[in-house]
N, C-alpha and C positions, 0 to 999 in steps of 0.2 A: 154408281155411288162409290165412294171410297171412305170407309170409316175406320179401318185398321190396316196396318201393313207391317212388313218386316224390312228393316234397314240395318244391314250389317256390313259396314264398310271397313274392311281390313286391307292388307297389302294386295291381295289378289284383285279386289274390287278397285282399289286405288290405281293399280296398273291399267285396268280396263278404262277407267275414267280418263286417265292421262292419254292413253292410246286412242280412244275413240272420240273423245271430246276436245283433246288438246288442253285440258284443264290443269292448273297448277294446284295440287292438293297439299295442304300444309301438314296434315297429320291424319292418323286413323280417326274414324268417327268418334266424337266425344262421348256419345251415349249409344252403345250397341243395344239394339232392341229387336226382338222377334215379335213384338206386340205393340207397335207404336199407336198411341191413342191421341185424340184431340187434346190440345194445350201442351203436349210434350214436345221437346226439342227435336228437330230434324236437320239433316244436312241437305243443302241444295247447291246447285251449280249456277252461278250468276256471271254476268259479263260487265266489264267496264272498259270501254274502248275495245282494244284487241285482246285484252286479258280475260281469261276465264279462271275462276277460282271457287273454292268451297266457302259457303257462308252457312251460318247456323241461325235457325228461326224457330219460333214457337208456332206449332200447327194450329191455325185458326186466324184468318185474316182480320186485322183491326185497321181500318183506314186511318191515315194520319190525321184527318180532320176531326175525328171523334174526340170529344172533350174528356171522356173517361173510358176505361176498359169495360165493354159490355159483358153482361152475364152470359150471353150466347154469342159465340163467335162463328164465323163462316169458314168451315173446314173445306167445303166444296163450293165451286163456282161453276154455274152452268155455262157451257160454251155458247149456247144459243142467245144468251143475253149479256155476255161479258162486256161487249162494246157499247151497250146501251145504258147500263146503270152507272150513275156517277161514282158509286162505291168501288167500281172495278175498272172503269175505262182508263183512268190515268195510269194505274199500275199495269194494265194490259199493254199500253203503249210504251211505257218507260221502264217497267220493273218486271220483266219476265224471267222465269227461272225454271230449272229442271230439278226434279227430285228423283235421285237414283234409288231404286228399291229392289229388293230381292224377290218380292211378291206381295200380294195383298189378299185380304180375306173378304169373303162375301157369305151371307147367310141365306140359304134357300128356304122359302116358305113351303108348306105351312109349319113344319117342325122346327124351322130356324136352324137347319143343319149347316154348320160352318164348313166352308171350302177355302182352300188355299190356292190362289191362282198365280202362276209363275211362268217365266219365259221357257218356251220350248227349246231354245238354244241360248247359250250364254248365261252369265251370272246376274244380269241386271235388266230392269225395265226403266225407261226414262219417262217420268210423268211431267206433263206440262203444268206449270204453276205460275202464280203472280205473287208479289210480295210488297210490303210497305213497312214503314218504321213509325211506330206510334211514340209520341213524346209526352211525358207528364209535366205538370206544372212545376214539379220539384226538380226538373232537369233529367229525370230518368228516361230511358228509351227502351222500346221493345220491338225488335224485328219480328214480323209475323208473315205467314204465307197461307194461301189457300190453293188447293189442288183443283184443276179444271176437270169437269166431267162432261160426258157426251152420251148420246144414245148407245145402248149396248149393241155389240155386233152379234152375229148368230151364235157364236160360241158362248157368250155371256148371257144371252136371253133366258135360258132355263134357270139361271141363278138370280138375275136382277135386270131391270129395264134400263139401268144406267151403269156406266163404267168410267174409270179415269181415262183421260186422254193420254195415250201412250205414243210418244213421238218416235217415228223411225229415224234411223241414223241420217238419212238424206234430208230430213227436215230440221234437224237440230241447229245447223249453222244459221239458217234463216231465222228460226224462232229466237235464238239467243242474240242475234245481231241487234245492237242498240240503234242502229240506223234504220231498222225497219219500223216505219211510222204509218204504214198503210194498213188501216184497220181491216179492210176487206181482205187483203192478202194474208194478214196474220190469222184472221178467223178461218181461212181456208185450210189452215194446218190442223185445226181442232176437230178431227174426224175420228170415227171408231177405228180401232186397230184391225188389221187383217186377222181373220179367224185362226190362221195356222201358226201364229207366233206365240200362242198361249197353251199351257196345259193346266190341269187342276186335279185335285183330289180332296176327299173329305178329311177333315182333321178333328182332333179331340175337342169336346166342348169346353176344355180347360181354357181355350182362347177367349171365351166369353168374359173371363175375369181379367181386368186390366193388370192386376197385380202379378198375374202369371207371365213369366217371361223367360223362356228357355228354348234351345234348339228343338226340343220335342214338339213344340207347338206346330211346326210346319211339316211334321211327319204324317204320312197317311195313317189313319186310325180306323179300326173296325168297330168302334163303339156303336156306330149308327146301323150296323147290320142287325143289331139286337133290338132296334127300336121299331115297333109295328107301324106300318103306313096307315 
């Protein structure tokens, strides 16, 4: 599952996106956030022809065919059924995206202890996503996206049974290629990440409140050492 994450795209991260993805980034991230929550804006990398560039979307997929914005949006899309459900299939074939993040949060039961999961090397993780653009009767439009999830790898299993699809660099070109229309081949990219690319540590329960948003949220915290098991 992926319910919160950190996305801080400044010059260092922009240089990484341009170097590793060949993307043309227009500016620093519009909304710097250490605690991105559903319905908030996020940056994603999309493709049009040979061009890769940054787009901005509300987190929570709203298929274009819906007549109105639903009360509950789809923040996560299961990899196992993404090519079967009409809500997702068209976007999976035509509107794939990458969401670059610094790390994401997961809560371990039973105490719901928050953990921050981040790359063992480098500054960013690349999450597989799909997007769509919803249009209202008044002519307004809303670009939205959903993050694809898969079964947890061994590293994530103690925290949760699901995890976001983290694409390795050698899969990104194919995933973002608009010419890729083979559903079976595209689905083969949606697998759990290797265990050794991730690290994690416990963080402050302050992350539980969406209004909290500071660099302190991703720091290791000893609060939970005082909580009885």
